VEXDREN-2710 file (C-alpha; in Angstrom, 1 decimal):
% VEXDREN-2710
k/r/px/py/pz
1/UNK/0.3/-0.1/0.2
2/UNK/1.0/3.6/-1.1
3/UNK/1.7/5.7/1.5
4/UNK/-1.2/8.2/0.5
5/UNK/-2.9/5.2/0.6
6/UNK/-2.2/4.4/3.9
7/UNK/-2.8/7.7/5.0
8/UNK/-6.5/7.5/2.9
9/UNK/-7.2/4.5/4.3
10/UNK/-7.1/5.1/7.8
11/UNK/-8.6/8.7/7.5
12/UNK/-11.3/6.3/6.2
13/UNK/-11.2/4.4/8.8
14/UNK/-11.9/6.4/11.8
15/UNK/-14.4/8.2/9.7
16/UNK/-16.5/5.3/9.4
17/UNK/-16.1/4.5/12.9
18/UNK/-17.1/7.8/14.0
19/UNK/-20.3/7.7/11.8
20/UNK/-21.2/4.6/13.2
21/UNK/-20.5/5.5/16.7
22/UNK/-22.9/9.1/16.1
23/UNK/-26.2/6.3/13.7
24/UNK/-25.0/4.1/17.3
25/UNK/-25.7/6.8/20.2
26/UNK/-29.0/8.6/18.1
27/UNK/-30.3/5.3/17.9
28/UNK/-30.6/4.7/21.1
29/UNK/-31.0/8.2/21.5
30/UNK/-34.6/8.4/19.7
31/UNK/-35.7/5.4/21.8
32/UNK/-36.3/7.9/25.1
33/UNK/-39.8/8.8/22.9
34/UNK/-40.8/5.0/22.9
35/UNK/-39.4/4.9/26.8
36/UNK/-41.2/8.0/27.6
37/UNK/-44.6/7.1/26.0
38/UNK/-45.1/3.6/27.4
39/UNK/-43.8/4.7/31.3
40/UNK/-40.8/2.3/30.3
41/UNK/-39.2/4.4/33.3
42/UNK/-36.1/1.4/33.3
43/UNK/-35.2/0.7/30.5
44/UNK/-35.1/5.0/29.9
45/UNK/-32.3/4.2/32.9
46/UNK/-30.2/1.1/30.8
47/UNK/-30.3/3.1/28.1
48/UNK/-28.6/6.2/29.9
49/UNK/-25.6/3.1/30.8
50/UNK/-25.7/1.9/27.7
51/UNK/-25.0/5.6/26.2
52/UNK/-22.2/6.5/28.3
53/UNK/-20.5/3.1/27.3
54/UNK/-20.3/3.6/23.8
55/UNK/-18.1/6.4/23.6
56/UNK/-15.3/4.4/24.8
57/UNK/-16.1/0.8/23.4
58/UNK/-16.4/2.4/20.3
59/UNK/-13.0/4.8/20.5
60/UNK/-11.2/1.4/22.5
61/UNK/-12.6/-0.9/19.9
62/UNK/-11.0/1.1/16.7
63/UNK/-7.6/1.6/18.7
64/UNK/-7.0/-2.5/18.3
65/UNK/-8.4/-1.4/14.6
66/UNK/-5.8/1.0/13.9
67/UNK/-3.0/-1.1/15.4
68/UNK/-3.8/-4.2/13.0
69/UNK/-4.0/-1.7/10.5
70/UNK/-1.5/0.3/11.0
71/UNK/0.7/-2.8/12.0
72/UNK/5.1/-1.9/12.2
73/UNK/3.6/1.6/12.0
74/UNK/1.2/1.8/14.3
75/UNK/3.6/4.6/16.8
76/UNK/4.3/6.1/14.1
77/UNK/4.2/10.0/15.4
78/UNK/4.8/11.6/12.3
79/UNK/1.7/8.8/10.4
80/UNK/0.1/9.9/12.5
81/UNK/0.3/13.6/11.8
82/UNK/-0.5/12.8/7.9
83/UNK/-3.6/10.9/9.2
84/UNK/-4.7/13.9/11.5
85/UNK/-4.1/16.1/7.7
86/UNK/-5.9/13.7/6.3
87/UNK/-8.9/13.4/8.8
88/UNK/-9.2/17.5/9.1
89/UNK/-10.1/17.9/5.1
90/UNK/-12.6/14.6/5.5
91/UNK/-14.7/16.5/8.3
92/UNK/-14.5/19.8/6.7
93/UNK/-17.9/21.7/6.3
94/UNK/-19.7/18.1/8.5
95/UNK/-22.6/18.8/10.9
96/UNK/-20.6/18.9/14.5
97/UNK/-17.3/18.9/12.5
98/UNK/-15.6/19.5/16.1
99/UNK/-17.6/16.4/17.4
100/UNK/-15.8/14.4/15.0
101/UNK/-12.6/15.7/16.0
102/UNK/-13.1/14.7/19.0
103/UNK/-13.1/11.5/18.2
104/UNK/-10.5/11.4/16.4
105/UNK/-8.3/12.9/19.3
106/UNK/-9.6/10.7/21.9
107/UNK/-7.7/7.8/19.0
108/UNK/-5.0/9.4/18.2
109/UNK/-4.3/10.5/22.3
110/UNK/-4.7/6.0/23.4
111/UNK/-2.6/5.3/20.5
112/UNK/-0.4/6.8/21.6
113/UNK/-0.1/7.4/24.8
114/UNK/-0.6/11.3/24.9
115/UNK/1.1/13.4/27.5
116/UNK/-0.5/16.6/28.0
117/UNK/-1.3/18.0/24.1
118/UNK/0.1/17.4/21.4
119/UNK/-1.1/20.2/18.2
120/UNK/0.2/18.6/15.6
121/UNK/-1.4/14.8/16.5
122/UNK/-5.1/15.2/17.6
123/UNK/-7.3/19.1/17.5
124/UNK/-6.6/21.8/19.6
125/UNK/-7.5/25.9/19.4
126/UNK/-9.4/26.9/15.9
127/UNK/-9.1/23.3/14.4
128/UNK/-11.4/21.8/17.3
129/UNK/-13.6/25.0/17.7
130/UNK/-16.6/23.9/19.3
131/UNK/-19.2/26.2/17.6
132/UNK/-17.4/25.3/14.1
133/UNK/-20.7/25.5/11.7
134/UNK/-23.3/26.8/13.8
135/UNK/-25.5/29.2/12.0
136/UNK/-28.6/30.5/12.3
137/UNK/-30.7/27.3/11.8
138/UNK/-31.2/25.4/14.8
139/UNK/-34.6/23.2/14.7
140/UNK/-37.2/25.3/15.7
141/UNK/-40.6/26.0/15.4
142/UNK/-41.7/30.0/15.4
143/UNK/-45.9/30.2/16.2
144/UNK/-45.7/34.1/15.7
145/UNK/-48.8/35.7/18.6
146/UNK/-52.0/36.6/16.7
147/UNK/-53.4/38.0/19.6
148/UNK/-54.4/35.0/21.5
149/UNK/-52.1/33.5/23.9
150/UNK/-54.7/30.0/24.0
151/UNK/-54.7/29.7/20.3
152/UNK/-51.0/29.8/20.3
153/UNK/-50.4/27.2/22.9
154/UNK/-53.3/24.7/21.1
155/UNK/-51.4/24.8/18.3
156/UNK/-47.9/24.6/20.2
157/UNK/-48.7/22.0/22.3
158/UNK/-50.5/20.0/19.5
159/UNK/-48.0/19.6/16.7
160/UNK/-45.9/17.7/19.7
161/UNK/-44.8/14.4/18.2
162/UNK/-46.3/12.0/21.3
163/UNK/-48.5/9.4/21.1
164/UNK/-49.8/10.2/25.0
165/UNK/-53.9/10.9/25.4
166/UNK/-53.8/14.0/27.5
167/UNK/-55.2/13.8/31.2
168/UNK/-57.1/17.3/29.6
169/UNK/-56.0/19.5/27.4
170/UNK/-57.7/22.0/28.0
171/UNK/-56.8/22.4/30.9
172/UNK/-52.7/21.7/30.8
173/UNK/-53.7/24.8/27.7
174/UNK/-54.3/27.1/30.5
175/UNK/-51.3/26.7/32.6
176/UNK/-49.2/27.1/30.4
177/UNK/-51.6/30.0/29.4
178/UNK/-52.5/31.2/32.9
179/UNK/-48.2/31.1/34.3
180/UNK/-46.6/32.9/31.1
181/UNK/-49.1/36.1/31.5
182/UNK/-48.7/36.1/34.7
183/UNK/-44.8/36.4/34.1
184/UNK/-45.9/39.2/31.4
185/UNK/-47.5/40.7/34.1
186/UNK/-45.0/41.0/37.2
187/UNK/-42.5/43.7/34.2
188/UNK/-42.7/47.1/35.4
189/UNK/-44.8/47.8/31.8
190/UNK/-46.2/44.9/30.5
191/UNK/-44.2/43.8/27.4
192/UNK/-46.1/42.8/23.9
193/UNK/-45.6/38.9/22.9
194/UNK/-44.4/38.6/19.6
195/UNK/-43.5/35.5/18.9
196/UNK/-43.0/31.8/21.2
197/UNK/-39.9/29.7/19.2
198/UNK/-39.7/26.1/20.8
199/UNK/-37.2/23.1/19.5
200/UNK/-38.5/21.0/17.5
201/UNK/-36.7/17.7/19.0
202/UNK/-38.1/17.6/22.8
203/UNK/-36.3/16.6/25.1
204/UNK/-35.9/13.7/27.7
205/UNK/-34.4/12.7/31.1
206/UNK/-35.7/10.8/33.6
207/UNK/-39.7/10.4/33.5
208/UNK/-40.2/13.9/32.0
209/UNK/-40.3/15.3/28.7
210/UNK/-39.4/18.8/28.3
211/UNK/-39.9/21.7/25.8
212/UNK/-37.2/23.6/25.3
213/UNK/-37.5/27.3/23.7
214/UNK/-37.8/30.7/24.0
215/UNK/-40.8/33.8/24.3
216/UNK/-40.0/37.1/22.7
217/UNK/-41.3/40.1/23.9
218/UNK/-40.8/43.7/22.0
219/UNK/-38.2/44.3/25.4
220/UNK/-36.6/40.8/26.2
221/UNK/-36.2/37.4/25.5
222/UNK/-37.0/35.3/27.8
223/UNK/-36.4/31.5/29.0
224/UNK/-39.5/28.8/28.3
225/UNK/-39.0/25.5/29.6
226/UNK/-42.6/23.0/30.0
227/UNK/-42.1/20.0/32.1
228/UNK/-44.4/17.4/30.9
229/UNK/-45.5/14.3/32.8
230/UNK/-46.7/10.7/31.3
231/UNK/-49.0/8.8/33.8
232/UNK/-51.3/6.0/34.0
233/UNK/-54.3/8.6/33.3
234/UNK/-52.0/10.2/30.6
235/UNK/-50.0/13.6/29.2
236/UNK/-50.5/16.6/31.2
237/UNK/-47.9/20.0/31.8
238/UNK/-46.4/19.6/35.6
239/UNK/-44.5/23.4/35.3
240/UNK/-44.0/26.2/33.0
241/UNK/-40.1/27.9/33.7
242/UNK/-39.8/30.8/32.4
243/UNK/-36.4/32.1/34.3
244/UNK/-32.8/31.6/34.4
245/UNK/-32.4/30.7/37.3
246/UNK/-34.6/27.6/37.6
247/UNK/-34.2/26.4/33.7
248/UNK/-30.3/26.3/34.8
249/UNK/-31.1/23.8/37.4
250/UNK/-33.2/21.6/34.8
251/UNK/-29.7/21.9/32.8
252/UNK/-27.0/21.8/35.5
253/UNK/-24.2/19.8/36.0
254/UNK/-26.2/17.4/38.9
255/UNK/-28.6/15.7/36.8
256/UNK/-28.2/13.2/34.3
257/UNK/-27.8/13.8/30.7
258/UNK/-30.3/14.7/28.1
259/UNK/-31.8/12.5/25.3
260/UNK/-32.9/14.6/23.1
261/UNK/-32.4/13.8/18.7
262/UNK/-30.8/16.3/17.3
263/UNK/-29.6/16.8/13.3
264/UNK/-26.9/19.5/14.3
265/UNK/-25.8/19.6/18.3
266/UNK/-24.0/22.5/17.7
267/UNK/-27.2/24.8/17.1
268/UNK/-29.2/23.4/19.9
269/UNK/-25.8/24.2/22.0
270/UNK/-26.2/28.0/20.4
271/UNK/-29.6/28.3/21.6
272/UNK/-29.2/27.1/24.6
273/UNK/-26.6/29.6/25.1
274/UNK/-29.5/32.5/24.3
275/UNK/-31.4/30.8/27.5
276/UNK/-28.7/30.6/29.8
277/UNK/-25.8/32.9/29.3
278/UNK/-24.2/32.2/32.5
279/UNK/-23.5/28.5/32.0
280/UNK/-20.1/27.5/30.4
281/UNK/-20.4/26.0/27.0
282/UNK/-19.0/22.7/27.9
283/UNK/-21.5/22.2/30.5
284/UNK/-23.5/22.6/27.5
285/UNK/-22.5/20.2/25.4
286/UNK/-22.2/17.5/28.4
287/UNK/-25.9/17.6/29.3
288/UNK/-26.7/17.0/25.6
289/UNK/-25.4/13.7/26.4
290/UNK/-21.8/14.9/24.3
291/UNK/-20.0/14.2/27.2
292/UNK/-16.3/13.9/25.1
293/UNK/-17.6/16.5/24.4
294/UNK/-17.8/18.8/26.3
295/UNK/-15.2/17.6/28.6
296/UNK/-12.5/18.5/25.8
297/UNK/-14.4/22.2/25.5
298/UNK/-14.0/22.0/29.3
299/UNK/-10.0/21.7/29.0
300/UNK/-9.9/24.1/26.6
301/UNK/-11.9/26.3/28.7
302/UNK/-8.9/25.7/31.3
303/UNK/-6.2/26.2/28.9
304/UNK/-7.7/29.7/28.0
305/UNK/-8.3/30.7/31.2
306/UNK/-4.8/30.1/31.6
307/UNK/-2.9/32.4/29.3
308/UNK/-4.9/35.6/30.0
309/UNK/-4.6/35.2/34.2
310/UNK/-1.9/35.0/36.0
311/UNK/-3.0/33.5/39.9
312/UNK/-2.2/30.8/41.0
313/UNK/-3.2/27.5/41.5
314/UNK/-3.6/26.9/45.8
315/UNK/-5.2/24.4/48.1
316/UNK/-9.3/24.6/47.8
317/UNK/-11.0/26.1/50.8
318/UNK/-13.1/23.8/53.6
319/UNK/-10.8/20.7/55.1
320/UNK/-8.1/18.9/53.5
321/UNK/-9.4/15.5/52.4
322/UNK/-8.1/12.1/53.7
323/UNK/-8.7/10.7/50.2
324/UNK/-7.9/13.7/47.5
325/UNK/-5.6/16.2/47.5
326/UNK/-8.2/19.2/45.8
327/UNK/-7.0/22.6/44.4
328/UNK/-8.1/25.2/42.8
329/UNK/-7.0/28.5/40.5
330/UNK/-9.1/31.2/42.4
331/UNK/-9.9/32.8/39.5
332/UNK/-11.7/30.0/37.9
333/UNK/-15.1/28.3/39.5
334/UNK/-13.4/24.7/39.6
335/UNK/-11.5/22.3/41.2
336/UNK/-8.9/19.8/40.9
337/UNK/-8.8/16.5/42.4
338/UNK/-6.0/13.9/43.2
339/UNK/-6.2/10.8/44.7
340/UNK/-3.3/10.4/47.6
341/UNK/-1.1/8.4/47.1
342/UNK/-1.9/6.7/50.7
343/UNK/-4.6/6.7/53.2
344/UNK/-4.7/7.1/56.7
345/UNK/-6.1/3.7/58.5
346/UNK/-9.0/5.4/58.8
347/UNK/-10.1/5.2/55.6
348/UNK/-11.1/1.5/54.4
349/UNK/-10.7/2.1/51.4
350/UNK/-8.4/0.6/48.5
351/UNK/-6.8/4.0/45.4
352/UNK/-9.6/1.2/42.8
353/UNK/-12.4/1.2/45.0
354/UNK/-12.1/5.0/44.6
355/UNK/-11.8/4.9/40.9
356/UNK/-15.0/2.6/41.1
357/UNK/-17.0/5.2/43.1
358/UNK/-16.3/8.0/41.0
359/UNK/-17.1/5.5/37.9
360/UNK/-20.5/4.9/39.6
361/UNK/-21.4/7.6/39.3
362/UNK/-21.2/8.9/36.5
363/UNK/-23.5/5.9/34.8
364/UNK/-26.2/6.6/38.3
365/UNK/-28.7/8.3/38.4
366/UNK/-27.2/12.0/39.9
367/UNK/-31.1/13.3/41.0
368/UNK/-29.8/17.1/40.4
369/UNK/-27.5/16.1/44.3
370/UNK/-23.8/14.4/43.0
371/UNK/-21.4/16.3/40.8
372/UNK/-20.4/15.1/37.8
373/UNK/-16.5/14.7/37.9
374/UNK/-15.0/14.7/34.5
375/UNK/-11.7/11.9/34.6
376/UNK/-8.9/13.7/32.8
377/UNK/-5.5/11.9/32.3
378/UNK/-2.1/13.3/31.9
379/UNK/-2.6/16.2/32.1
380/UNK/0.1/19.2/31.5
381/UNK/0.2/22.6/34.2
382/UNK/3.4/24.9/34.6
383/UNK/5.1/24.2/37.9
384/UNK/5.6/28.7/38.2
385/UNK/1.2/29.3/38.7
386/UNK/1.6/26.6/41.4
387/UNK/1.5/27.7/45.3
388/UNK/4.6/26.5/47.5
389/UNK/2.7/24.7/49.7
390/UNK/0.7/22.6/47.2
391/UNK/3.9/22.1/45.4
392/UNK/5.3/21.2/48.2
393/UNK/1.6/18.5/49.2
394/UNK/2.0/17.5/45.3
395/UNK/4.7/16.4/46.0
396/UNK/4.9/14.5/49.4
397/UNK/1.3/13.1/49.0
398/UNK/0.8/12.8/44.8
399/UNK/4.2/11.2/43.9
400/UNK/2.8/8.3/42.1
401/UNK/1.0/10.0/39.7
402/UNK/2.3/13.6/39.6
403/UNK/5.7/14.3/38.1
404/UNK/8.1/17.2/36.6
405/UNK/9.0/17.4/33.5
406/UNK/10.7/21.1/32.8
407/UNK/8.8/23.4/33.5
408/UNK/5.6/21.5/33.8
409/UNK/4.0/19.3/35.5
410/UNK/2.0/16.2/34.4
411/UNK/-0.7/15.1/36.0
412/UNK/-1.3/11.0/35.7
413/UNK/-4.9/11.7/36.5
414/UNK/-7.6/13.7/37.6
415/UNK/-11.5/14.9/38.0
416/UNK/-12.5/18.2/37.3
417/UNK/-15.5/19.7/38.7
418/UNK/-17.4/22.7/39.0
419/UNK/-16.4/24.7/42.6
420/UNK/-18.5/25.3/44.9
421/UNK/-18.4/26.8/49.0
422/UNK/-18.2/23.5/51.4
423/UNK/-21.6/23.7/53.0
424/UNK/-19.5/23.4/56.7
425/UNK/-18.1/27.2/55.9
426/UNK/-21.1/28.3/54.1
427/UNK/-22.8/27.6/57.3
428/UNK/-20.6/29.4/59.4
429/UNK/-20.7/33.3/57.6
430/UNK/-24.0/32.9/55.9
431/UNK/-27.3/34.8/57.2
432/UNK/-29.6/33.3/59.7
433/UNK/-32.0/33.0/56.3
434/UNK/-29.8/31.7/53.7
435/UNK/-28.7/28.8/56.4
436/UNK/-31.8/27.9/57.4
437/UNK/-32.7/27.6/53.7
438/UNK/-29.2/25.3/53.7
439/UNK/-30.0/23.3/56.4
440/UNK/-33.2/22.1/55.2
441/UNK/-31.7/21.6/51.7
442/UNK/-29.1/19.5/53.4
443/UNK/-31.7/17.3/54.6
444/UNK/-33.7/16.8/51.3
445/UNK/-30.0/16.2/49.9
446/UNK/-29.3/13.2/51.7
447/UNK/-33.5/12.2/50.8
448/UNK/-33.2/12.5/47.0
449/UNK/-30.3/10.2/47.6
450/UNK/-31.7/7.5/48.9
451/UNK/-34.2/8.3/46.7
452/UNK/-32.1/7.1/43.5
453/UNK/-30.3/4.6/45.7
454/UNK/-27.2/6.9/47.0
455/UNK/-26.4/6.5/50.9
456/UNK/-23.4/9.1/50.9
457/UNK/-21.9/7.1/53.6
458/UNK/-19.7/9.7/55.3
459/UNK/-22.2/12.9/56.1
460/UNK/-20.0/16.0/57.4
461/UNK/-21.2/18.4/56.5
462/UNK/-17.7/19.2/54.7
463/UNK/-17.9/16.7/51.7
464/UNK/-21.5/18.4/50.9
465/UNK/-21.9/22.3/48.6
466/UNK/-23.3/25.2/48.4
467/UNK/-23.6/25.4/45.0
468/UNK/-24.9/29.0/43.4
469/UNK/-28.8/28.9/43.4
470/UNK/-27.9/27.7/47.4
471/UNK/-28.6/23.7/46.5
472/UNK/-26.9/21.2/48.3
473/UNK/-24.8/18.3/46.1
474/UNK/-23.3/16.0/47.6
475/UNK/-19.5/15.5/46.0
476/UNK/-16.9/13.1/48.3
477/UNK/-17.2/9.9/47.2
478/UNK/-15.0/7.7/49.0
479/UNK/-17.5/6.5/51.2
480/UNK/-20.6/6.1/48.8
481/UNK/-22.8/2.8/48.1
482/UNK/-26.0/1.8/47.6
483/UNK/-29.0/2.1/50.1
484/UNK/-29.4/-1.2/49.3
485/UNK/-26.5/-2.4/49.5
486/UNK/-26.5/-1.3/54.0
487/UNK/-27.9/-2.8/56.8
488/UNK/-29.6/0.2/58.2
489/UNK/-29.7/-0.6/62.1
490/UNK/-31.3/1.2/65.4
491/UNK/-28.7/1.3/68.4
492/UNK/-29.3/-1.3/70.8
493/UNK/-30.3/-1.0/74.0
494/UNK/-27.2/-1.3/76.6
495/UNK/-27.3/-4.6/79.5
496/UNK/-25.4/-2.5/81.8
497/UNK/-24.1/0.6/83.2
498/UNK/-20.7/0.0/81.4
499/UNK/-21.8/-0.7/78.2
500/UNK/-24.2/2.2/78.1
501/UNK/-19.8/4.1/79.5
502/UNK/-17.9/2.6/77.2
503/UNK/-16.9/4.7/73.5
504/UNK/-16.8/2.8/70.9
505/UNK/-19.4/0.5/70.5
506/UNK/-20.0/-2.9/73.3
507/UNK/-21.7/-5.0/69.7
508/UNK/-20.8/-6.3/67.0
509/UNK/-21.0/-3.9/64.0
510/UNK/-20.8/-5.2/60.8
511/UNK/-18.8/-3.2/57.6
512/UNK/-22.5/-2.5/56.4
513/UNK/-24.2/-1.7/59.0
514/UNK/-25.9/1.3/59.3
515/UNK/-27.2/3.6/62.3
516/UNK/-29.2/6.9/61.2
517/UNK/-30.4/8.0/64.9
518/UNK/-26.2/8.2/65.5
519/UNK/-26.2/10.5/62.4
520/UNK/-27.0/14.4/64.3
521/UNK/-23.9/13.2/67.1
522/UNK/-21.9/14.4/63.8
523/UNK/-23.2/17.2/62.1
524/UNK/-21.7/20.7/63.5
525/UNK/-25.1/22.1/63.3
526/UNK/-26.1/25.2/65.9
527/UNK/-28.8/24.3/68.2
528/UNK/-31.2/26.5/66.2
529/UNK/-30.3/24.4/62.8
530/UNK/-30.1/21.2/64.7
531/UNK/-33.4/21.3/66.2
532/UNK/-34.7/22.6/62.8
533/UNK/-33.4/19.6/61.0
534/UNK/-35.0/17.1/63.2
535/UNK/-38.2/19.4/62.2
536/UNK/-37.8/18.5/58.6
537/UNK/-36.1/15.2/58.6
538/UNK/-36.6/13.7/61.4
539/UNK/-37.4/10.2/60.1
540/UNK/-33.9/10.3/58.1
541/UNK/-32.5/9.5/62.0
542/UNK/-34.5/6.5/61.8
543/UNK/-33.4/3.3/60.2
544/UNK/-37.3/2.2/59.0
545/UNK/-37.1/5.7/56.9
546/UNK/-34.1/3.6/55.2
547/UNK/-35.3/0.3/54.8
548/UNK/-38.1/1.6/53.4
549/UNK/-36.6/3.1/50.8
550/UNK/-34.3/-0.3/50.2
551/UNK/-38.0/-2.0/49.8
552/UNK/-39.2/0.4/47.5
553/UNK/-36.2/0.1/45.4
554/UNK/-36.0/-3.7/45.4
555/UNK/-39.3/-3.5/44.5
556/UNK/-38.8/-1.7/41.2
557/UNK/-40.4/1.9/42.3
558/UNK/-38.8/4.8/40.7
559/UNK/-38.5/7.1/43.2
560/UNK/-38.9/10.8/41.1
561/UNK/-36.5/13.7/41.7
562/UNK/-37.3/16.6/40.2
563/UNK/-35.2/19.6/39.2
564/UNK/-37.8/21.9/39.8
565/UNK/-40.9/22.5/41.7
566/UNK/-44.4/21.7/40.4
567/UNK/-46.8/24.0/39.2
568/UNK/-49.8/22.3/40.4
569/UNK/-50.7/18.8/40.4
570/UNK/-53.9/17.2/38.1
571/UNK/-54.2/14.6/41.2
572/UNK/-51.9/13.4/43.8
573/UNK/-52.7/9.9/42.4
574/UNK/-51.7/10.8/39.0
575/UNK/-48.6/11.8/40.3
576/UNK/-47.8/8.8/42.8
577/UNK/-49.5/6.8/40.3
578/UNK/-45.6/6.0/38.5
END
C-alpha cells in the first residue's frame, strides 16, 4: 500500500467508526420517546448507561483496529500527523465537525499515549472550535402571537410528536397561558408578546419530557421550558419555567444527561446559550449527552483562562481531605481533585475503590445531588502557576501520579468538577435565613440521594457543597454506596451501665451496618439548626425510613427527584402512580 493510500484508508476508517458511533448514539437517544410513551422508566435508565458506555467502547475498538491496520507503524507519530491532516480535510463542513475531531483526538491519544497536548497529533485551538459551522438554522418552530395566547398554545401542544393521550388538554393549555401571562404581568410595563420559538426535538430526562424554547417580546427574550409528565391517566403539563435560574438547574451539572435527538448539536447549543448565557459551553455539550466534547471544551476553557490570568493554583477551600488533594485557581470556577498515594488507616478503601466509586457516579442517576466529576489523564500544567504549599503537598502525597517534566507538572490522573462553597464554611458565614435554607436542603439532598439508591456514607457537612442557586450537593464519593447494600439498624439498648459508658460500640458492627439515629451526633449544627433539621427531616434519623427505601427500590419503584417544583398537580393520585 502506498503512503498516500495508507493515509486515506486510515482517515476513512476513523471517519467510518465515528459515523457508526454517532448513528448508534442517536439510535439509543431516539428510544427515549418510546420509553416515555410506554412509561418504561427502567428501560430509560438502561439506555442512559448504554449510551454513556458507548463512546469508550467505540474508541477502544477502533484503537485495536488501527493497531492491526497500521501494523509496525502504529506508533509512528509522523504517520499519525498525516492521518490527522487527512481527517481534518474529510470533516471540513460536516455537521458537528468539532465532535468528529474530538473522536479522532481520543483515538490518537489512546493509541500514542499522548501527554499534555500534541497539536500535530490531535485537534486543538481553531481546529476544534466547538461552534464551528453553527449558523442561524436550529431545528425550531416559531409560533407567532396574533392576539390569543390560548390559540397559540393549542397549536404548540397539538404539534407535539407524542403518542400519549392528554388527561385534560384544555387544562394544560390554560396552565401554560396562565403562567406566561403572570410572568409578563410581573414586568414593570407589560411588554407585547411577539412570538414563541420552540426547539422541535423533545428533551427527555428520567421520567419527564421537556419542551425547550424562548418567548420573545418587544423588550426581551425570556427562556421557556415546559415539563411534561406521563402518568397512567395520561399526559399533562407539570411545570412552566421562565426564569433563567430555574432552567439552569434543569440543565445543571448535577443532573443526568438529556436524551434529545439532534441533527446538529452545535445549533442546539447556540440556541441554549441564549437562554442560559452564564452556563459554560462545556456544560451545555455535556448535558446534551456529548460528555467527551464537553470534557474537551472544559479543558479548552481552562487552557484559555490560564493564558489570560496570572493567579496561582492553591488548595481548595475547606478541610483537607484524607483521600483527595483538592486545589483550585481562585479566578476559575472549577476544582481539581487528585487521589492521594496513601490513605490513613481510618479510611478503609483502596485507590481502585475510589476510581470505581467515581465511575459508578458517572453512570448513575445523579438526581441533582451529585456533582459531575470529569476524569482526565496525562494533563500538563505549568509548575510556576502552583503555590509553594501546594507543590509541597503534591510532592509528598501524590508523587506516584504527579511528575515534573521541565517547567511543567504532568498529572497522570485527575478529576475536574465545578467549584462549590463547602457547606460547613457556608453555614459559618451565611446570614441566618440563608443558613437555615441550606440546612433544610442538606436534609433534602440526603433524601434525594436515598431515593436514587445512594447513601453518601460520610454525612459530614464538609463533604457537601452549596451552589450559586443555594442547592446542597454531595461531592465526596470515597465512602458512597447503594442504599440496598447497607444494613440499617437501631442502636441496641445497653444491658449494663458499663456498656453504656464505653467509648466504642459494645455490640458487633459489620462493615455495612448503618445506625441512622447517630447521624446527628456528627453534624456541626447550632442548636437551632439541629432543631430545624429534626423538625423537617427527623425521619432520616430512623432506620425504618431507610429500610422503607430499600424495600421500594428492590420492588422496582421509581422514586422521582425532580429538578423543579411542580407548579400545580393534576391530583396526588396522578403524581404518585408511576
